[in-house]
N, C-alpha and C positions, 0 to 999 in steps of 0.2 A: 593460558590456552596455547597449545602447540600450533605451529603453522599448518600441520596436517589436519588438526581439528577445525581450524578456521577455514581452511579450504573446503572441508566437507560442509560446514555451515553455509559458506558462500554458494556452494553448488545447490543447496536446498533453496536458498533465496532465489537463485537464478531460475530454478524449476518453477517457482511460483510466478515470477515475472514473465515467464515464457508461456503461461497458460492462455493468455489473450493479449491483444494490444493495450487493453485497458484494465486496470485494477479498480473495481468499484469501491468508492469511499462513501460509506453510508452512516447516517445519524439516525438511530432508532429511538423514537420517543415512546412507542407503545410496544410492549413485548409481543403482543399478538401479531404484529406486523413482521417480525423477524423471519419466520420460516417462509411465509408466502413471498416475501420480497426476495429472499435468497433463491427460492425455486424459480421465480420469474427471471432473475438475472442469469442463473445457470442455464435455463432453457434457451436464453438468448446468446449463450456462448461465453458469458462473463462469469468465470468460475472463481476467480480470486476476489474475495470480498473482505475489505477492511472495515470492521465495525469500530467506529471511533468511541473512545471512552469519555464521551461528553454528556452522557445522560445516566440517570440512576439505573436504567434497565440494560445498559450496554453489556455488562458481563453475563447477565442471564440470557441476553440475545445471542451472544457467542455460544453459550452452552446449548441453547436450543438448535441453532444452525448446525453445530458440530454433531449433535445427536440425531438430527432428523433430515438433514440435507447432505447426503453422502457425495453428491456430485459437486458440491461447493467446497472450496478450500478457504476456510474462514480465518481471518487474522484480527489482531487488535491494533487499533491506531491510537494516536495521541498518547503514547506511552511517555510519561514525564518523569517518573521516579522508579527506583528499584521495586517499590511496592506494586506499582502498576504492572511491571514485568512478571512478577510472581503471580499476581491475580490473573493475568492473561493466560499463563500456563495452566493454572488450576481450572480455568473456565473451558479449556480445550482448544485454545487458539493454536493455529498451526504456523503462524508467523507473526511478527510484531513490527510495528512501524512507529517512528517518533519524528516530530517536526524539526527537532534539532538534537543536540546531544550534550551530556554533561559527563565529567569523569566518573561520577558515581553510577550513572546509568550504563556507561560502557563497561565498567567493572562488573556490574550485575549481569550484563549481557554475556560477558565472558564465562560466568558461572552458571548460566542458564542453558537449557537444551533448546530454547526457542530460536529458530532462524530469525535474524533481526536485520531490518533495513533502517539505518540511522539517517537523519536528515542533515543536509548541508546547504548553505546558500552562498558560500564564497569559496574561492580557490584554496584559501588557507584552511577552512573547515574541511573541505574535501581531502586535502593533503594529510591533515591530522588523522582522519578516519582511515585513509589508505595506509598510513603508517602502522595502524593497528590491524590491518588485514582486510578492510572493507572495500572490496572491489565494486560492490553494488550499493548505491546510496540513493536516498530520496532527495530531489532538488526542490526545496520549498522555501518560501512561497514562489512558485515557478514564474508566474507572469509578473508580479510586482518586483521580483528579484532581478529581472532583466530580460525575461522572455527567451525565445529560441536563439536569438542572435548572441545573447550572453553565453548560453550553454554551448553553442557552437564554438565560441572562442576558447572554451576550456578543453576542447577535444584534442588539440595538438599538444599543449603542455601537459595534459593529464590523460594520456592515451589508454591507460589501463583501468580507468574508472568508467562505469556505465551508470546512468541515472534513470530514476523514475520521476519525471517532473509532475508535481502535484500543486494545485493552488491556482485557480483561475483558468484551468484547462477546460475547453469546451469541445463539442463535436466539430465546430467550425475550425478550431485552432489545432486540434489533435494531430492532424496530418503533418503540419509544419514541425511539430515536435518529433513525431515518429520518423521523419525523414533524416534526422540527425544520427550520425554514426555512433554517438555516445549515449543514445537513448535506448533503453531496453523495452520500455512500455511507458504509459502515462497513467496517472491516477486521476479519476474524475468522479463527479457525483451527478452529472447531468442526466444519467439514465434513471436516477431514483430521487428526483427532487422532492422536497417536503410536501409539495402540493399533491403529487402523484401518490406518495405513500399515505398521506392522510385520507385521500379518496379511495385507497385500496385499488387503484387502477393497475392491476398487475399485468394486464395485456399491454398497456402502454409501456410499462417498464420493460417487458420482454421485447417489444418492438424496438425500443431505443437501444437495448442491449444487443440486439441483432445487428443494428447499424454500427454500433461501437466495435463489435467483434469482427466486423468486415473491414475495418480500417486498414 
C-alpha cells in the first residue's frame, strides 16, 4: 500500500473516532436486539458502534445495523484473522478493530478496503504499527495495561500516535482518559450492558449514551 493510500485510510479512521467521545463496544447475543440497540445509541449521540465478533449472530447483526440504521456507523471488533476481516467487509462493516495485531492480519488489512484500527499495548507494538503507517491505534486492554498514567507517558516519545483506549473504561474513568493529548476517544460498553440489552431497556441505553456523548 502506498503512503497516500494509507493516509487516506487513516483519515477515514480518524473520522470515525471523531464522531463522539466514545465508541460503543457491543456484544449482541440475539439478532433481534441489534437494530433497536443501535438506534438507541445513535439517538444518544453515540454513532460509532463496534460489534464484536464474539457471538454467532455478530455478522448478521452488523448486516442489520448497516441496512436499517443509517445514522449509525457500524464496525466489526475482535478481528483476529484475515478471514474475520473479509467477513466484516462482506457484512457491511465500515471500520474494523482488533485487540492486537499479527503480520498476517496487517497484510490482509493492507489489501482490504476496510478502515482499520489495530490494537497495541506496549511502546514497541505502537512503534511497529506506526512504522506501517498507523497513526491511530487501539490501546488494549487499557486499564490492566497501565491506565491513563501509562498512556500519558507514551505521549512525549510517540507524539504522532493517537489512541482509542478500550478495556476497563467506564463513565467514571472516561474523563481521565479523554483529557490526555494522545487520546482521540475511548471505547466502552457501559452504555449497553448485557443486563440492559437482555431487558430491552432502550431508554436506559439512550440515556447512558447521552451522558457518554456529553463527556
